[in-house]
MARDO-783294 format. One line per 10 residues: number of its first residue (from 1); for each residue x, y, z of N, C-alpha, C. Coordinates in Angstrom, 1 decimal, m for minus. Layout:
BEGIN
NUM> X:Y:Z:X:Y:Z:X:Y:Z; ...
//
This chain:
BEGIN
1> 59.7:56.0:38.0:59.4:57.3:37.7:59.6:57.7:39.6; 59.6:56.6:40.3:60.2:57.3:41.2:61.5:57.1:41.9; 62.4:56.7:40.8:64.0:57.8:40.7:64.0:58.6:40.7; 63.1:59.4:39.7:63.3:60.8:39.0:62.4:61.3:40.3; 61.4:60.8:40.8:60.9:61.8:42.1:61.7:61.7:43.2; 62.5:60.9:43.5:63.8:61.0:44.2:64.4:61.9:43.8; 64.9:62.0:43.1:66.0:62.8:42.4:65.7:64.2:42.6; 64.1:64.7:41.7:63.8:65.9:42.4:63.8:66.1:43.4; 63.6:65.0:44.7:63.2:66.0:45.8:64.6:66.3:46.6; 65.7:65.0:46.3:67.0:65.9:46.8:67.2:66.8:46.2
11> 67.6:67.0:45.0:67.4:68.2:44.3:66.8:69.2:45.2; 65.7:69.0:45.0:65.0:70.7:45.6:65.6:71.1:47.2; 65.9:69.7:47.7:66.0:69.9:49.2:67.9:70.4:49.2; 68.7:70.4:48.5:69.6:70.8:48.2:70.0:71.9:47.5; 68.7:72.7:47.0:69.2:74.0:47.0:68.1:75.3:47.6; 67.3:74.4:49.1:66.5:75.8:49.6:67.1:76.3:50.8; 66.9:77.7:50.7:67.3:78.1:51.7:67.7:78.7:52.8; 66.8:77.9:53.8:66.0:78.3:54.6:65.9:76.6:55.0; 66.0:76.1:56.2:65.1:75.1:57.0:63.8:74.6:56.5; 62.9:75.5:56.8:61.5:75.7:56.6:60.9:75.5:55.6
21> 61.9:75.5:54.3:61.3:75.1:53.4:61.3:73.2:53.3; 61.7:72.9:53.6:61.9:71.7:53.6:60.4:70.3:54.2; 59.3:71.7:54.8:58.1:70.9:54.9:57.2:71.4:53.7; 57.3:72.5:53.2:56.8:72.1:51.4:57.0:71.2:50.9; 58.3:70.9:50.8:58.9:69.7:49.8:58.2:68.5:50.1; 58.7:68.4:51.4:58.3:67.2:51.8:56.9:66.7:51.9; 56.1:67.8:52.1:54.3:67.8:52.0:54.3:66.8:50.5; 54.9:67.9:49.3:54.3:67.3:48.3:55.3:66.5:47.9; 56.1:65.7:48.1:56.9:65.1:47.9:57.1:64.2:48.3; 56.6:63.1:49.7:56.6:62.0:49.8:55.9:60.7:49.7
31> 54.6:61.4:49.1:53.7:60.6:48.3:54.6:60.0:47.2; 54.9:61.3:45.8:55.4:60.5:44.7:56.8:59.6:45.3; 57.5:59.9:45.7:58.8:58.8:46.8:58.2:57.9:47.6; 58.0:58.3:48.2:58.7:56.4:49.6:57.3:55.7:48.9; 55.9:56.0:49.0:54.7:55.5:49.2:55.1:54.9:47.8; 54.7:55.8:46.2:54.7:54.5:45.6:56.3:54.2:45.6; 57.1:54.0:45.8:58.3:53.8:45.4:57.9:51.7:46.2; 57.8:52.0:47.9:56.9:51.2:47.7:55.8:51.0:47.6; 55.7:50.9:46.8:53.9:50.4:47.1:54.1:49.5:45.1; 55.6:50.1:44.4:56.0:49.4:43.3:56.5:48.3:43.5
41> 57.0:48.1:44.2:58.2:47.0:44.8:57.8:45.8:45.5; 56.2:46.3:47.1:55.1:45.2:46.5:54.8:44.8:45.5; 54.1:45.5:44.6:53.7:45.1:43.1:54.3:44.0:42.8; 55.8:45.1:42.5:56.4:44.0:41.5:56.9:42.4:42.0; 56.8:42.4:43.8:57.6:41.1:44.1:56.3:40.4:44.3; 55.1:41.1:44.0:53.5:40.2:44.1:53.8:39.2:42.3; 54.2:39.7:41.8:54.1:39.4:40.2:54.8:38.5:39.7; 56.1:39.0:40.6:57.3:38.0:40.0:57.1:36.6:41.1; 56.3:36.8:42.3:56.2:35.1:42.9:54.9:34.4:42.5; 55.8:32.8:43.0:55.1:31.9:42.5:53.3:32.0:42.8
51> 53.1:31.1:42.6:51.9:30.8:43.7:51.9:29.9:45.0; 51.5:30.9:45.5:51.1:30.8:47.0:52.8:31.7:47.6; 53.2:31.8:47.2:54.5:32.3:47.8:54.2:34.4:47.2; 53.8:35.0:47.5:53.1:36.1:47.5:53.3:37.4:48.8; 53.1:37.0:49.6:53.6:37.1:51.1:54.7:36.6:51.1; 55.7:35.6:51.2:56.8:35.8:51.7:57.7:36.1:50.7; 57.8:36.9:49.5:58.2:37.7:47.8:58.6:38.9:48.8; 56.9:39.4:49.3:56.7:41.0:49.5:57.6:41.1:51.1; 58.3:40.1:52.3:58.1:39.9:53.0:60.0:40.4:52.9; 60.4:39.6:51.5:62.0:39.5:51.3:62.2:40.9:51.1
61> 61.4:41.0:49.9:61.5:43.1:49.0:61.3:43.7:50.4; 60.7:43.6:51.3:60.4:44.3:52.5:61.7:44.5:53.0; 62.0:43.5:53.5:63.2:43.3:54.5:64.4:43.6:53.9; 64.5:43.7:52.3:65.9:44.3:51.9:65.7:45.7:51.4; 64.8:46.4:51.4:64.1:47.8:51.3:65.1:48.4:53.0; 64.3:47.6:53.7:63.9:48.4:55.0:64.8:48.3:55.9; 66.2:47.0:55.6:67.5:46.1:56.2:68.2:46.7:55.5; 68.5:46.1:54.3:69.6:46.4:54.2:70.0:47.2:53.6; 68.3:48.0:52.3:69.1:49.5:51.6:69.2:50.6:52.4; 68.3:50.7:54.0:68.4:51.7:54.9:69.9:51.2:55.5
71> 70.9:50.5:55.7:72.0:50.3:56.2:73.0:50.5:54.8; 73.2:50.2:54.1:74.0:51.3:52.8:73.7:52.1:52.8; 72.4:52.8:52.8:71.8:54.0:52.5:72.4:55.4:53.5; 72.3:55.2:54.1:73.0:55.0:55.5:74.8:55.6:55.6; 75.5:54.6:55.2:76.6:54.6:55.5:77.1:55.6:54.9; 76.8:55.6:53.1:77.1:56.1:52.0:76.4:57.2:52.5; 75.6:58.0:52.6:75.2:58.9:53.2:76.2:60.1:54.2; 76.3:58.7:55.5:77.5:59.3:55.9:78.9:59.4:55.8; 79.7:59.2:55.0:80.8:58.9:54.4:80.4:60.0:53.2; 79.4:60.3:52.4:79.6:61.8:51.6:79.0:62.7:52.5
81> 78.5:62.9:54.2:78.3:64.0:54.4:79.4:64.1:54.9; 80.3:63.6:55.2:81.7:63.7:55.9:82.5:64.6:55.0; 82.6:63.9:53.4:83.4:64.2:52.4:83.1:65.9:52.1; 81.9:65.7:51.3:82.0:66.4:50.6:80.5:67.8:51.1; 79.8:67.3:52.3:78.6:67.8:52.9:77.3:67.8:52.7; 76.4:68.4:53.6:74.8:67.7:53.3:74.1:68.1:51.7; 74.8:69.5:51.3:74.3:69.8:50.2:74.7:69.2:49.1; 76.4:68.6:49.6:76.3:68.0:48.2:76.8:66.4:48.2; 76.0:66.1:49.6:75.6:64.4:48.8:74.2:64.4:48.3; 73.1:65.2:49.1:72.1:65.1:48.4:72.3:65.3:46.5
91> 72.8:66.3:46.4:72.9:66.8:45.3:73.5:65.0:44.1; 74.4:65.5:44.9:75.3:63.3:44.2:74.1:62.5:44.5; 73.4:62.4:45.2:71.7:61.3:45.7:70.9:61.7:44.5; 71.1:62.4:44.0:69.8:63.6:42.6:70.4:63.1:41.9; 71.9:63.4:41.7:72.3:62.8:40.4:72.2:61.3:40.0; 72.4:60.6:41.4:72.3:59.4:41.0:71.1:58.9:40.0; 69.7:59.1:41.5:68.5:58.6:40.8:68.5:59.2:40.1; 68.4:60.6:39.5:68.0:60.5:37.8:68.2:60.0:36.7; 69.9:59.7:37.1:70.9:58.9:36.5:70.4:57.1:36.4; 69.5:56.6:37.6:69.6:55.3:37.6:67.6:55.3:37.0
101> 67.0:56.3:37.2:66.1:56.1:36.9:65.5:56.7:35.3; 66.7:57.2:34.1:66.7:56.8:32.9:67.7:56.5:32.0; 68.1:55.4:33.2:68.9:53.8:32.7:67.7:52.9:32.6; 66.8:52.6:33.5:65.7:51.6:33.9:65.0:52.2:32.9; 64.8:53.3:32.0:64.1:53.6:31.0:64.2:53.6:29.8; 65.4:53.7:29.6:66.5:53.1:28.2:65.9:51.6:28.1; 66.0:51.1:29.3:66.1:49.0:29.7:65.1:48.6:29.2; 64.4:49.1:29.8:62.5:49.0:29.9:62.3:49.2:27.8; 62.4:50.0:27.7:61.9:50.1:26.4:62.6:49.6:25.6; 63.9:49.3:26.4:64.6:48.2:24.8:64.7:47.2:24.7
111> 64.5:46.5:26.0:64.9:45.1:26.1:63.7:44.5:27.3; 63.1:45.4:28.1:62.5:44.7:28.7:60.8:44.0:28.3; 60.8:44.9:27.5:59.1:45.5:28.0:58.9:44.5:26.5; 59.6:44.5:24.7:59.4:43.3:24.3:58.8:41.8:25.0; 59.7:41.6:26.1:59.6:40.1:26.5:58.5:40.2:27.8; 57.5:40.5:27.6:56.3:40.6:29.1:55.4:40.0:28.2; 55.1:38.6:28.1:53.6:37.9:27.6:52.9:37.7:28.5; 51.9:38.8:29.2:50.3:38.1:29.9:50.0:36.7:29.9; 49.8:36.0:28.6:49.0:34.7:28.3:50.3:33.5:29.2; 51.3:33.4:29.7:52.2:32.4:30.4:51.7:32.4:31.9
121> 50.9:33.6:31.9:50.5:33.5:33.6:49.4:32.3:33.8; 50.0:31.0:34.8:49.3:29.6:34.8:48.9:29.5:35.8; 48.4:30.8:36.7:47.6:30.5:38.2:46.6:30.4:37.7; 45.6:29.6:37.9:44.2:29.3:37.9:43.6:29.1:39.2; 42.7:30.2:39.9:42.0:29.8:40.8:40.5:29.1:40.8; 40.5:28.1:41.9:39.5:27.3:42.5:38.9:27.3:43.1; 38.5:26.4:43.9:37.7:26.4:45.3:38.6:25.3:46.1; 38.3:25.3:47.2:39.5:24.0:47.5:39.1:22.7:47.5; 37.7:22.4:47.0:37.2:20.8:46.6:38.3:20.2:44.8; 38.1:21.4:44.0:38.5:21.1:43.0:40.3:20.9:42.9
131> 40.9:21.9:43.9:42.1:22.6:44.0:42.5:21.0:44.5; 42.2:20.2:45.3:42.4:19.3:45.8:42.4:17.7:44.8; 41.4:18.2:44.1:41.1:16.5:43.5:42.6:17.0:42.1; 42.4:18.5:42.3:43.6:18.4:40.9:44.6:18.1:41.5; 45.1:18.6:42.6:46.3:17.9:43.1:46.1:16.3:43.6; 45.6:15.3:43.9:45.2:14.3:43.3:45.5:13.6:42.4; 44.9:14.3:41.1:45.6:13.7:40.1:46.3:13.6:39.8; 47.8:15.0:39.3:48.4:15.0:38.9:49.5:14.1:39.8; 49.3:13.6:41.1:49.6:13.0:41.9:49.7:11.6:41.1; 48.6:11.0:40.9:48.4:10.0:40.5:49.1:9.8:38.8
141> 49.0:11.1:37.8:49.4:11.0:36.8:51.5:11.1:37.5; 52.1:11.5:38.4:53.4:11.6:38.4:53.9:9.8:38.7; 53.0:9.3:39.6:53.2:8.3:40.1:52.9:7.4:39.5; 52.3:7.2:38.3:52.0:6.0:37.2:53.6:6.1:36.0; 54.2:7.5:36.2:55.1:7.4:35.0:56.4:6.6:35.8
//
């Protein structure tokens, strides 16, 4: 959904007759694009992180988005702007975004959706005292082996 929203946003901006049209497009499309994308990144990083590593994974994901992603996007955007102009660059990014969205949807529906098993989540929340005794029991078991 995020890729499709970005594709629509870039496509709309590439066909506007006046720069003033950017204001309503950005007013409507900012939430579904950037906010939805960032929320998805954080939620996915949280979902795949091991227990106790959620903040670290979210930090890595945010660093990749805000650091590496901006750098690569700036370089590619600058090169496209130089060779095909602003309108052409936005149309190319729009096509890439929509294509990525469709490819992701197809991959998810055919390959990824069937492998999700919510029963494999082995995270249990307990009081600090219970957690310490659990760690002590596991440590004693490992020493005996």
